[in-house]
N, C-alpha and C positions, 0 to 999 in steps of 0.2 A: 274365569280369570278376573281378579279385582282391578279397580281403576288404576291403582299405582302400578300394578304389573303390566297393564296394557300400555301405560305411558312409557315405562322403561323399555318395553318391547319395541314400541314405535321409535324411540330414541336410538335404540341399537340398530334398528333397520335403517333409519335415516343416516346414522354414522357410517354404516357399511356402504350405503349408496354414494355418499360423498367420497369415501375412500376409493370405491371402485371407479367413480368418475375421474378422480384425480389420477389414479393409476393408469387409466386408459389414455388420458391426455398426455401424461408423461411418456408412455410407450409410443404414442403416435409421434410426439415431438422428437423422441430419441431416435426413432426410425429415420426421420428427416436428417438428423445430425449425422447418422451413419451414412446415409445416401449422399450427403454433401462432404464426406470426409476428405475429398481431394478437390473441392470446389471453393470458389471465392465466397460462396454463401455459407460456408461452415460457421464463421463467428456469429452471424445473425441467427443461425439455427441453434447454436448453443444458448444464445440469449432467449430465444423463444422457448426452449426446453426448460430452462431454469425458471421462467415466468409461470410455468404450469405448477411449480412447486412453491414459489415464494414471491412476494411483491418486492420490487426494488425500483430504483430510479435510474441510476447510471450503471452501465456495464462497460468496462474498459479493460484493455489487455496491453500490458507493457512487457517488453523483453529487456532484461538487465544482463549485461555482460561485463563483469568486473567494474572497473572505474569508468567505462565508456558511458556517454549520455544515453539515457533510456530511449528505446524505440517504441512508439505507440503502434501496435499491430491492429487495433480495432477500438472503436468507441461508438456510442449511440447518441452523442450530444449534438446540439446545434452548434454552428460555427462560433457564435458569440460565447457560449459557455465553454466550448473546447479551448478557446483562446486562453482562459484562465486555468482550467483543469489540466490541459495537455501542454499547450505551448509555453506558458509562463513557468510551469513546473519543470519542463525539460531544459530550461535555460540555466538552471542551477539549484533552485530550491529542493530538487529531488534528493540532493546530498543529505538533507536533514530529515528525510521521510523515513519513518520506521519500516515501511514496506520495502524501501530500497535496501536498507541495512540488512533486513532479513533475507531478501532475494539474493544478495551477493554472498550470503553465508550458505555455502553449498549443502550444508546439513539440514537446512530448513525446508520442510515439505508439508503437504497436507493443507488444512484449512486454518487460517490465522485471522484473528480479528484485530483491527487497529488498536482498540483499547487494551488488548492483552500484550501488544508489542511495544506500545508507547512508553517512554520514560516517565518518571513520577511527576514531573512538572510540564509534560508535553502540552497539556491543554491551557497552560498559562504562558507558554513560550511565545516568543515573537514570531517564529515560523508559523505556529498555529493561528495566531491573531492576524497576521498580515497576509498569509497565503491561504491557509485552510478555511478560514472563515469566509473568504471570498468565493470559495467553491460551493458554499451552501451545503456541504456534506456534513451530516450529523453522525452517521455510523458507516463503517466500511468493513467488509469481510473479503478476504482474498483466497483463491485457490493457488497454492504455490506449486508450480510445475517445474520439472527438470528435463526438458526435451534433449539437452546435451549436457555433458559434464561441465562445460564452460559457460553455461547460460541458465538464468532463471527466468521463467515467464510467470507473471501474476495476472490471473483473471479475477478482477475485483468487481463486486457489486456494492452499491451504496444506497443509503436512505437520506433524503433531504432533511433540513433542519425542522420542517413542519411535521415530519412523520416520526413515529416511535422508533426506538432502537430495535434491532433484531432481537427477538425473544429467545429464550433458552430452547423452546420447541423448534423455532425456525433454524437455529444454529444446528440442532440435531439433524434436521432435514437436510441442510446444506452439507453437513459432514457425511450423511448417508449417500448423497449423490456424488461425493468427491471421487471415489475410485473410477467410476465410468467417465466422468468429465476429464479427469487427469489422463486416463489411458487414451481417449480420443484426441484430446487437445495436444498432448505431447507428440503424438504422431503427426498431427497437422502442422505444428510449429517447430518441428525439429530443425528446419533449415532457416528459421527466422533470423534476419539480420545479416546473413552471409553477404548479400550484395552491398548492403549499406556499410558493412565493416571493411570491405576490401578497399585498400588504397587510402584509408583514413590515417590520420596522424597517430603517433604512439601516445598513450595516455599514462599519466603517473600512476604508480601502484596504489597510492592512497590519495585520491583526488581532493578530499576535503582538507587534509593536512597540508597538501601541496598548495592548495588555494590560499589557505590561511597563512602559510609561510610567505607566499608572494605578497599577499595583502599587507602583512606586517613588516615587509621589507627587512626580514632577518632580525627584527627587534625581539622576537619571542624565542624562548628556549624550546626544545623539543617537548618538555613536560608541559609548558605553558600552552603550546599549540594543542596538545592532547586534551587539556582541560578546556580550552576555548571551544574545541569541537564538541565536547560533551555538553557544555553550557548551551551552545546553539541548538543542539538536538533536544534540549528540554530536561536535562538532568539537574536535580538539586545538588547542593554542596554535599549533603549526606550521601546521595546516590553516587556521586563522583568519587567520594572518599571510599565507599565500599568497593566500587569497580577497580580503583587503582590501589586499593589496600594501603591507604594513607589516612591520617586523622583529618577530621572535618576542618579543624582550625588551619591546617596546612593548605587545604583547598581555598579557604577564604583569603589567605595571604596571597596565594597564586592569583586569585581573581582580582585582588586589589592591584597587584603588580601588572597584570595584563591590561587593565583599564588605564593605569597610569602610563604605560609604555605606548598605548595606542591613542592617548589623549582623549579618552571617552569616560563617561561616568555611569553608563547604564547598559543593560542587555539590549535595550531598544537601539541604542547607538551602535552597539556591536553588530547587531543584525543588519542594520542599514549599511554599515561599512562593508560587511561581507557580501551582501547582495549587490551593492554598487560595484564591487570588485569583479564578481562573477559576470555581470552584464557587459563588461569590457571585452569579454572573450566569446 
């Protein structure tokens, strides 16, 4: 056997060893997940199992039920970091989150990446600059679960700003693990939120439009509220025009009228007005 052939043979052997080691680690971790299927240790077991497959920073689990505020079911953060990523988020900014909008769409399942769900100007939106940047999250991927017909649960993993994005290979690995994660997690969280939801106030059917209507003190038309919502979520005028099937020039006229009626002159002021309103409730 020549030198090149021996090198290739050793490389194949090394690759098989790494694959076998990783498979063994995954199987051991998965066995612990199954053993903890009815235990409070289940979420931490899911985290440990996923870490045998892929490197990530945060793991957090949110339950979304229609317009109700999201319920955090698990996270692995320190209290200081959770104050921004969990607490501040749940006070109202979640309404602008692409994951929230996908989770309350009952047709959305499987694995979704933030970058694929986000509107075209999300990364220059005020929501991203004022909330998401503070989380120090660079990339986020979520497992979208449906434990019940009326609820979506998102198990998301993130990378911090100093780390690389999830690669195509890593995304394939995440998607390969999704069926077993989904089956086990949907069984575990099928009753999530029951106790918290009982006896709570009734929520509006469209919380962001309702909040905007209250904020604007009935100054905006229904169409203007719809456009304001899309602006806050990070849609450009072209994107809004395509979604609403109107011409871009009409969107720009609506935007000008919205700012005039609210006595503001920028998206930054619009976001501040919206968040200030949400924090009153």
